[in-house]
C-alpha positions, -999 to 999 in steps of 0.1 A, spaced: 903 121 468 900 121 431 882 100 406 898 66 402 909 65 439 902 31 454 896 30 492 897 -5 507 874 -13 535 888 -42 555 870 -68 576 853 -51 606 861 -17 591 842 12 576 850 43 556 835 71 535 844 84 500 836 113 477 849 129 445 844 97 425 865 76 448 854 39 449 849 20 482 857 -17 480 855 -46 504 863 -83 497 856 -116 514 819 -111 522 807 -145 532 784 -143 563 795 -107 567 774 -79 553 787 -51 531 765 -21 538 766 11 518 750 45 525 748 71 497 738 107 496 731 114 459 730 152 464 766 153 477 778 122 458 791 109 491 792 72 499 800 51 530 807 15 534 809 -9 564 821 -45 565 799 -59 592 810 -92 608 784 -98 636 749 -87 645 753 -73 680 780 -57 701 763 -73 732 785 -104 725 817 -83 723 846 -98 743 875 -76 731 888 -50 754 885 -20 730 852 -24 712 856 -24 674 824 -5 665 827 -13 627 825 -51 636 788 -51 647 756 -40 629 742 -22 659 773 0 662 786 2 626 754 18 612 753 47 637 791 53 633 789 53 595 760 77 597 779 100 620 809 101 597 787 109 567 769 136 585 803 152 594 808 156 557 774 173 552 752 142 545 715 146 554 699 114 569 666 120 550 685 119 516 704 87 523 698 54 507 712 20 517 722 -10 497 738 -42 510 752 -75 500 765 -106 517 750 -124 547 755 -158 531 751 -191 550 785 -204 541 783 -238 558 755 -262 564 750 -272 601 729 -300 614 703 -289 639 702 -253 626 708 -235 659 704 -198 657 741 -192 667 752 -208 634 729 -185 613 755 -157 613 748 -145 578 710 -143 581 713 -127 615 737 -101 602 712 -92 574 683 -89 600 704 -68 624 716 -45 597 680 -39 585 669 -32 621 697 -6 625 687 11 593 651 13 604 661 31 636 673 60 615 646 56 588 671 50 561 655 30 532 672 -1 520 666 3 482 684 -28 470 701 -59 484 719 -91 472 720 -112 504 718 -148 514 729 -178 493 760 -198 501 787 -179 482 811 -151 488 810 -117 473 833 -86 466 815 -53 465 823 -17 453 805 16 457 812 44 432 809 76 451 802 96 419 773 75 405 761 56 436 764 23 416 769 -7 439 787 -35 421 787 -71 434 811 -96 421 810 -134 428 825 -164 412 791 -181 406 773 -151 392 799 -127 378 792 -90 382 759 -73 388 751 -37 396 723 -26 419 
């Protein structure tokens, strides 16, 4: 992978990048775009997390990238296979919006906030600090992580582009 390479991360997907390649995921509404970054190796990882817990999984073959509780450990494993050290990693995330207003406010309809909470809990299990986030609201986001600089760019129609 060379500088300028774009690696797309689909919905319920995850991947890693190095050598200046950029990870990108689109369509973050209630989903969370989580990045892990090792500044020493200039190695980044991204997961597009759809749901908080794999305990609700009904599919035959579990998609580990789909759930916060399984995506975080898998992303960590892939990064460590490339030499990342857990103690050096930093996390950033975006998404977790409440895209629709529901009467009654049952917990099952709070997918975005629950995704954010579950992702934070998974990071805490590995003592990975969440250094920045752009979560909540009621709007969609597209995010990119530059593996060379560690810059996390968030694009939305309402707020343009911001870097965290």
